[in-house]
N, C-alpha and C positions, 0 to 999 in steps of 0.2 A: 447820657446813655438812655434814660427812660424816654426822653423826647425822641431819640432816634428810633427806638423800638416802636413807639407809638406812631411815628411817621410811616414806618414800614408797614405796620398793620393797617393804617388808613389806606395806603397805596394798594395793598393786597385786597382789602375789602372793596375798594373802588374797581379794581380789575374784575373781581368776582361779580360785582353788580353789573358791570358793563357786559360781561359774558352772559349772565342770566338774561339781561334785557335783550341782547342780540339773539339768544336762543329763542326767547319768546316771540320776537318779531319774525324769525325764520319759521318757527312752528305755525304762527298765524298765517304767514304767506303760503306756506305749504298746504295747510288745511283749507285756506280760501281757494287755492287753485283746485284741489280735489273736489270741493263743493261746487265749483263752476262746471264740472263735468256732469251732464244731465241725461245723456242718451246712451243706449247700448252701443251705438257706433263709436262712442268715446271711451269705452272700457279699455280697449287695447292701449290707447294713449296713456290712460291712467295707470295701468299695470306697469307698462314700460318705465314710466316716470318713477313709480314707487321702487321698482327694482334698482334703478339707477341711483336714487337717493340713498338707499341703504346698502349699495354695493353688493346686492344679491345677484349672482351670475345668471341663474336661470330658474324658470318656474313652469309647472304644468298646471293648468287651471281648467276646470269643467263646471258647467252650470246645469242644474236640473230644474225644469219648469213643467208644470202639469204632469208630473209623474214620469217624465221621460228626459233623456239627456238632450238639452237644447243645443249646446255646443261644447267643444273641447279644443284647447289650443296650447301651443307651446310659446314661451317667451324667453328672450335672452339666449345664453349659450350653454352648452353642456360642460365645457371645460375651459378654464381661463388660459391654459397653454395650448389648447387645440380648439379654437373658438368656432365650433360647429353650432349652427342654430338649433335650439330645442324645437322639436316638432311635437305634434299631438301624440306621436307614437314613441317618444323618448321615455325609456324606463328610468324611474327614480327609486331609491331606497325609501320605503314607506314606513319602516320601523314598526311601531306597535299597532299600526292599522292592520298588521298581520293578524292580530288577535280576533277582531270581529269577523274577518274573512274566514279564519280557521274555525271559529265557533259555529258559523252557519253551516259549514261543510260537515262538522261533527254532528250537529243536531240533525241535519238532513240524513246522514248515514244511519244514525241510531233510529230515527223515526221509520225509515224504510225497513229496518230489521225488527221493528216493534220493541225496541229497547228503551226503557224510560231513562230520562236524564237523572232520575233519583236513584239509579242503580249505583251500587258501590263501585268505585273505580277499579279496585282490585279484582272484582268479579269479571272485568273485561280485559284487564292487562294480563298478557301471557309471557311477555319478554322481560318484564321488570315488575316489581311490587313496591307499593308504598309501605315502608316499615311501620309496624304498629308500635306505639309508645304510650306514655302516660296521657297524652292528649287525645288518643283515640280509644281510650278505655270505654267510653259511653257512646261516642259518635264516630262513625267511620266516614272517610272522605268519599263523597259522591261526585258524579260528573257535573251536576248542577253547582256544587261547591266550587269546583275548579273553574268552570266557565264564568262564574261571578266573582272570583277572587275572594271567596269565603272559605277556602279549604284549609286555612291556617298554614299554607306552604311558604317556605322561605325563598330566597333569591328573587328579589324584586326585578332585577335586570342585570345586564352585563354589556360591555362595550363591543363585544365581538372580537374577531381575530383578523390579523393582516395576512395577506396572501402568502408571505414567507413562513408563517406559522404552520404547524401540522394541525389541521382542523380536526377537533375531537369528534368522535361519534356521539350520537344522542345518549347512548348508554354511558359513555365517559362523563357526559354532562350530568346525567341523572345521579350517577354514583360519586360525582365530585372527584374524579381521579384524572391525573395528567394524561393527555395534554390539556384537559379542561382546567380553567382557572377559577371556577366557582366552587363553593362548598357543596357537599352532597345535598340533594333535594330531599327535604323531609318536612314533617309536620312539626310546627313550633308553637301552635296554639290550637285550642279546641276547634275542630271544624264546625262552621256555621255560626261561630261566636260573633264575628264581626268582619267587616271588609278589611282586607290587607292585600294590596296590589302585589301580584306575584307572577313574574315571568316563569318561575319554577313550576307553577301550576299548569301553565301552557306547554312546558316541556313534557309534562306527564300526559297531557291531552294529545300531543303529537304522537307519543308512543302508543297511546290507546287507540288512536285512529288507525295507525299502521297495523296494530294487532287485530283489530276488529275486521278490517278490510283485507288483511293478509297481502297488502301492497305497500309500497313505499308511501310516505306522507305526500311527496310531490305528485306521485301518480294518482293518489286518491283525490287530491285537490283539483288536479286537471280533469279527471273523469267526472267527479261529482259536483263541480262548481264552475270552473273556468270554461269548459267546453259547453256546458249547459246554457250559459247566457252570453257566450261570445267574448269572454275576457281573453282576447288573443295576444295581448301584450302584458301578460302577468305570469310570473314564474317564481318559484322558490329556489331555482338554480343559483348557486353562489359563485361559481368560477366561470371564466371564459365567456362572459355574457356577450361580449362584442362579436363572438363567433356565431351567435344564434339570433341576435337582434340588431336591427339596422342602426339604432341610436340608443346609447346608454349614458346617463348623466354621471359626472364625477362630483365628489363632495368637496366643499370649500368651507373655510373658516375665516370670517371677516374678509371675504373677497379673495383669499389666497387658496390656491389649489392644495388639497391634501394629497401628498405624493402617492399614498396607497390607493387613492381614488375612492375606494369604498371598503367597508369592513365585510367580513364573511361570518356567517352564523351557523351553528349546529342546532340551536333552538329556533327552528324555522317558524313554528306556530306563534312564537312570541315576537319575533322581530325580523324574520328573514325574507319577507315578500318584496319583490321588485315589481312595480306596476306603473300605470299612467293614471292621470286624473280622469281620463275618459273611461277607462275600465272600472275604476272605483265608483264613478258616477253611475255607470251601468249597474253595478252591484247595489249601490244605495237605492236607486230608483226601483230596482226589483223588490227590495224589502219594503219600500213605500207602497208599491202596488199590492204586495202580499198582505200588508196590514189593512188595506181597503177591500180585500177579497177580490182584487182585479187580476191577480196572477198567482199561480201555484207552481211556477217553474222551479223555484228553489224550495219554498215552504208554503204550506197551507196557512190560512189566516190565523188559526188557533196557535200554530207553532210560531208564526211571526210575532204574534202579540206577546209570547213568552220572552222574546228577545228584549223587549222594552219594558217589561214589568220590573219595577225597581226591587231587585234583590237586596240592595242597600240604598242609601240615600241617593247616590248619583251613578249607580251602575246596575245594568241588567245582566243579560247573558251575552258577554262579549262586547257589548256596547256601553259607552258612556252616555249618561242622560243629563239633560238640562232643560227643565220645563217642557215645552212642546217639541224639543229637538232630541235627536239621537245621533251618535257619530263616534269618532275617536280621533285622537291625535297621536303623533309619533315623533321621536327624535333619535336618530342614529348619528354617529360621527359624520359630520359633513352634510347632513340632511335634516329637514323638518317637514312635517306633513300634518294636515288636518282635513277631516271631512265631517260635514254636518248636514242633516236633513230634517225638515219639518214632518212630524208624524202624520198630520192630516192634510196639509195644504199642497203637498206635491212639489215643493221647491227645495233646493239644496245646493251645496257647493263642495268642491274638492280643490285644495291648494297644496301643491307639493313644491318645495324649493330645494336646490342643491347648495344650501348654505346653512350651517348650524349656528350662525350668529350674524346679525346685521352688523354692518360697519359704517357708523355715522357719528361724527363728533357732536352733531347738533341734538340728536335724540339719544338718550341713554338707554332706551329700551333695547332688549336683546333680540326681540322677535316682533318688531313693530310692522314689518312688511306684510306678513300674513294677515295680521289684524286689519291693516288698512285695505288690503285687497278684498277681504271679506266685507268690510264696511262699504267700500265703493260699490261693489256689485249689489249688495243688499239694498242700498239707497236707490240706485238706478232702477232696479226692478221693483222698487216699492215693497220690499219684504220687511218683515220684522227682523231686526239684526240677528244674524246667526252667531252662536257661540264659537269661539276659537278653542276647540277641545285640545 
């Protein structure tokens, strides 16, 4: 009996060893092939190969060089069951990349009205108020706190709603009442004490912007940001997107279409943006130029520098920080996104995919495709490798 068990274990370990060796060989061949791609003309080949390897259906990619958008392209297909090619104008869910876009619009509006971001949020909110409690006895929540995830606000994020659901209003979400599925948004630690990632804080900022401008959040973003820099394929609209835009990506999981295609959100400032890599690259490059004092279309240099001042170790105002880079990442059901830009050298990248998990038995990584696209482009353009926020 013992000999039989031992023999079975030997066989199993042998199979495992063969599998590991096979995987290592495949990974080596894969990396060797990517390293053989040397020129910008070979980038399309490399990206298509990466998407195919990991069964990622589609991607929107844009490159920034010398503080301007160098190119923006679509790859793969929008929908596994309706295989229309992704174009540079195809909209993707960009999830939490909504936050830095919203942050810039809010800072822009407040600056124009000569309102400090250190103003208490409740002084600007007219439709809803942050409830005071034991955590706000000595410190009240400011706009700066909310922008930098240091407001001590709960609700880190939520999955969104399907089309058949009754979409809650923002006030439903803030108060945590049906049809909203989240708890009420409130302060659960002392404001300014420490970083605590909070979608709830951005729900508050969404209401604050609507109250200050006396317009809907969507209208405020269109007027104060999208129209200013020509982000013509960006919207916070949640329903009937196909009636307004020529191409919209559907979400997938491990290569399989998610039947609902995409989630809907009431917390728009936190996760509701639909956009393209080209539009987001336009946004990023505008911030890069503002940081250099080369443009003030969105923010002046002083205001731009506040965006990337570390309010905590790796977060500024709306932006994630990593050494010389600023940007953000995002993940909604069926979609992944990342954007990153160098503070001083004028290069950057945006990668959006309509897959929330890679599907490949050789690599166990869940999101290797974005990482490899970023590495490929960074190497070919001889950049310092950008982070995958």
